[in-house]
N, C-alpha and C positions, 0 to 999 in steps of 0.2 A: 735976737736975730736967729740963733740956733733953733729956738723953739718954733719960730715962724716957718723956718725951713723944714722942720720935721712935720708940721701940719700940712705943708705943701706936698711933701713926698707921700704922706699917707693918702691925701686926696687924689693924687695922680695914680697911685697904685690901685686904689679902689675903683676909680673910674676906668682904668685900663682893664681891670678884671671884668667890669660890667660890659665894656665894649666887646671883649673877647667872648663872653658868654652870649651876647646878642648875636655876634657873628657866627658862633658855633650853632646856635639855634636856627639861624637862617640856613646854614649849610645842611643841618639835619632835616629841615623841611623840604629841601631840594629846590631845584630851579624850575620855573614854568617854561613851556615852549614860547618863544617870541618870534613873531613874523618880522624879520629884518629885510627880507628880499621881496620887492614888490614890482609889479608892472602897472603903469598908470596910463589911462586913456582919457583924452578929451576930444572935443570936436576938432580942435586945431591939430592935435598930435596925430589924429587918424585921418587927417585931410578930408574931413566931412563924412567919413564912413560911419562914425558914431554921430548920427544926424542931429542929436540933441543930447547935451551932457548934464541937463538938470534931471537927475535920476530919482524916480519915485518908488520903483519896486524892482526886485530881482527874483527870478524863479529858475531854479536848476532843472534841467531836463537831460538826465544822463550826464554826459561831459559837456553839454551845451548850456547856454545861459540866455533866458528871455529877459529882456530889459524894458520896463515901462518908464517912459519919459514924458516930459512936458510937450514933446513934439512928435510923438509916434511910438510905435512898437518896434523893437530891435531884437534880432537873434544873433548871438555871437557863437560861432560853431567852427572849431578847428582853425582858429586864426582868421576867419572871414566874417564879414558883417553883412546882414541882410535886414532891410527895414520896410515897414509899412506905414503909410500916412493916409490921410483922407483921400489923396489922389489914387491910392491903391485899394480903396474900399473900406478902410478902417473908419467906422462911424464917427469917431472923435479922436483928436490927436493926444489928449491928455489921459494917459493910462496910469491909474492909481494902484491897481491890483491885478495880479495874474495868478491863475490856478490851472494846473494841468490835471485833467481827469485821467486817473490811472487805468480806468476801464476802457474808455473810448479813444483816448489820446487827444481829445479835443482840448483846445485852450480857451479858457474863460477869462474875460477882461472886465475890470471895473473901470468905468469911464467917468471922469469928473464933469458932471453936467449933462451927460448923454446916456445914462443908464448903464447897461452891460452888453457884452457881445460874446458870441461863441465863434471861434475861429476853427473851422473844420474843412478839410479838403481844399484849402486855399481860398475859401469864401467866408465872409463875415455875416453872421445872423444877428440882427440888432433887436434888443429888448428895451422898451421904455415904459414909463408909467401910463402911456397912452395905448400901448398894444399888448400889455402883459399885466401881471399882478405886482409889478415892482412898485414899492411905496413911493420912491422918489428917484429922480434921475441923477442926483448927486450921489454917486456910489464911491465909497472910500475903500472898501475891501471886498474880497470874494474868496471862497474856498469850497472844496468838495468834500462831502461826507456820504459815502455810499452812492445812492442814486440822486442825492440832493445837492443842489447848488445853493449855498448860503451867501447872502449879500448884505453888507453893512451900508446903510444909507443915512442921510441926514435926517430922515423922518422915521427911522426904525429899521426893522429887520425883515427881509423877504427871503422866502425859501421856494425853490422851484424843483419839483420832482421830474426828472428827465424821462422816466418811464410812463407815468400817468399824465404828465403835462399839467398837473395841479400846482397852483400857487398858494402859499400860506403867508400871512403877514403877522408881525408881532410888534406892537408898540405899547404905550402905557395902559391900553385897554386889555391886552392879552398877556402881558409879562410884567414882572416887578421892576418897571423902569421908571426911575425918577426923572430921567431925561430920555429923549429919543434919538439924539444925535449920536449915531453909532460910528465909531472911528475905524474899527479893525475887527477881523474875524479870524479865528484859528480853529480848524476842525480836525478831530482825530476820530478813531474808530468808535470810542464810547462817549466822548464829550465834544461839545462845540462851545467855544468861548468868544465873547464879544467885549470889546473895550467901549464903554459908553462915556462920552465926554460930559463930566459932571454927574455921572450915575454909577461909577465904579465898574465892576466886572460882572457880566451875566454868564451863567453856565447853563447849557442845555444838556440834560442827561438823555442820551439816545435810547437807553433801555426803558426808562420810566416815562419818557416824553414829558418831562417837567422842567421848570425853570428854578434857578437859585441865584440870588444876588450876593455879591461881596462888596462891602462898602468900607469906608473909613469910619470906625465907630465914633470917633470924637467929632467928626463932621466939621472940623475947623479948616477953613480955607487958607489960613496964613501960616499955621504951624501944625506939626504932628505932635499932638498933645501927649499921647502915651505911645512909647515905642513898642513895635512888634505886637500891637493889639489887633491888627488887620491891615488893610491897604494903607499906604502912607498918605494917599490923597484920593479924592473923588474924581478928579480930572484925569482919566486914564487915556492912554494913547495906543496900547497894544496888549495882547495876551499871547502867551506861548506855552503850550502844554506838552511837556516831554518827560518820559519816565515817571508818570503820575505826579509830576511837580508842575505847578503853575508859576510862570514868571509874568509879572504885570508891570508895565512901564507907565509912568505918569510924568507930568510936567514939573513934579516936585520930588522925584526920586524913583527908586525901584523897590518892588515887593516880590518876595518869594513865599510860596505856600505849598507845603508838602501833604496837605490833607488834615494836618493836626496843628502845625505851628507856622506862624508868620515870622518873616524876618524882613526888616526894612533897611534900605541903604540910601544915604544921601552923600553929597559930594564932600561934606566936612568930616565924615566918619568912614569913608571907603575910598576905593580907587576910581569912583565915578568922576570924570572930568567936569561934569555939570549935572544938575538935577533935571534939566530940561531934556527929557528923553523922547525921541521920536518913535523909536521901535526897539523892543527887546526880543531877542530870539534865543531860546535855550538850545545849546548844543548837546546838553545832557541834563539830568536832574541836579547836577552839581556845578554846571558851568553855563553862563549866559553872555551874549554879546549885545552891548547896549549902545545904540546910535544916539549921540547927543549933539547939541549945537556947538560943542567944543572938542569933538573927537570921539573915538571909540573906546568905551570902557569895558574890558573883558574880565568878568569874574571867572578866573581859571579854576579855582578850587574852593568850593563853599565851606568845607570843614575847616580849612586852614586860612580862610579869608584872604586868599592871595589873588591879586589883580595884575593885569597888564593893561596899561592905558596908552593909546596911540594918539598923538596930537601934535599940532604945531605949537612950539613953545612961545613963539612970538609971531606977530603978523608978518614980520620981515623974514622969518625963517623959511628957507627953501625946501628943506626936507623935514619930515616928522621924526619925533623921538618916541621910543617905547620906554615907559616907566614901570618898573616892577614895584608893586606896593603890597604890603601886608597890613591889613586894617587900614589905617590912614597914614602909615609910616612908609616913606619911600626907601626902598632897599638899594635900587640900582637903576641907572638910566643907560639905555643902549641906543645907538644910532641906527636909522633905517634909510633906505633909498627912496622911500615913498615921497613923492614930490607934488602931489595934488595941491592946487592953490587954495582949496576950500576944505575946511574940516567940519562943516555942517553936514553931519551924516544922517541920511534918511533911510537907507536900506542896507541889509546885510544878507548874505547867502553863503552856503557851503557847497563845494563840489569836491568830493574826496577829502583830501587833507588841506586843500586850499580854501581861503576865505575871500569873498568878494564884498566890496563896499561901494555903495552909491552915494554921491554927495550932491550938493547944490551946484557943483561945477566939476564934474568928472567922475570916472569909474576907476577902480583899482582892484588888482588881484594880489593877495598875499600868498606867496608860494610856500606851501607847507612841507618842504623837503625835510624829512626827519621828524615830522610832527608826532607828538605824543600828548594825550589828554592829561589833565591834572598836573602834578609835579613829578619831576624826574625821579624814578626809583620807587614811587609810592605804590601801594597795593591798589589796583584799579578795579577790583571786583565789586566795590561798593557803588560805582557809577557806570552806567552803560554809555559809552561815547557815541555821539551821532556823527562822528567825523566822516564815516563812509556812507552816510545816508544823505542823498542830494536834497530831499525835501526838507525845508526848514520849518514847515508848519505841520509836520506829521509826527 
């Protein structure tokens, strides 16, 4: 009996030391910022001012927010709502993408089934495959690079030069595209990236005017055979290029590429609440916000593999929880006042230190009072935060 008790005491002491060391390591890493204070908006809660709360896209415009929905275009500005539908001249109510031209101030819209539109001076100009060089009227995404408007369509890529009026088209005949169904576009000063459903990621180099493709090397549709060898999957849904780092979302996980090395993430080995990612947006080269069908997975710090996941823990839960995770180990759970009834997240955007999310039923703003990037107390010179930059695709 005495011998058994001695073994028990030794086991208890060793495990207590292990737990103390783990807790100390967690404290040394510091804490991430967690959005616990939220404002929620639905059609019901705004008494119809948010005319449709099935949100497809969010675009910051200074301190204001443009919102693309299933039922029209909305502007949220200083606490007030303004909307445009087909009755107001909007060519089509389903707005899938929005891009603000920094040169002209014009707003460009991707319309699901009716091409694209330019909103300028209070009027809409409509472009379709019948009156322009648009490849297809099913437009999923749109973005601006210099004088060019890039459009992701279900039949390939179209580019419109606003100065010359010239249209260019790119499909399997003009680019290394295994598929032409283009889901998303992200344009920067030197690169333009496209997520191709079943075809990986396409990169357009502005300087050389050439294409390059990124694919899953093993090309397995059911598993990621070799970790970190490239994209985790060929079915991509978005691309985000920030600080020379590419974030690529798929329906089977997340990929990060720094120009030399790939890193893949799935829900079993990271803080992702689900592998089914609708959109990933880099806030910096070391942090990304990932919209999934089961909540928002935020990689707060790449080097320390620290995440904050926001989700409803059960279908009956009224408010969401924030889970702090390192690797795939949960460290802490915090309560929030976020009470949206739906955690199928489709869109995310930043205005200052605040974060906005759009879901299948509602819009919410996370209030970034006291926000800091990365982990508290860490040296932040290694990553340039995008917290103060309103454009989430630049």
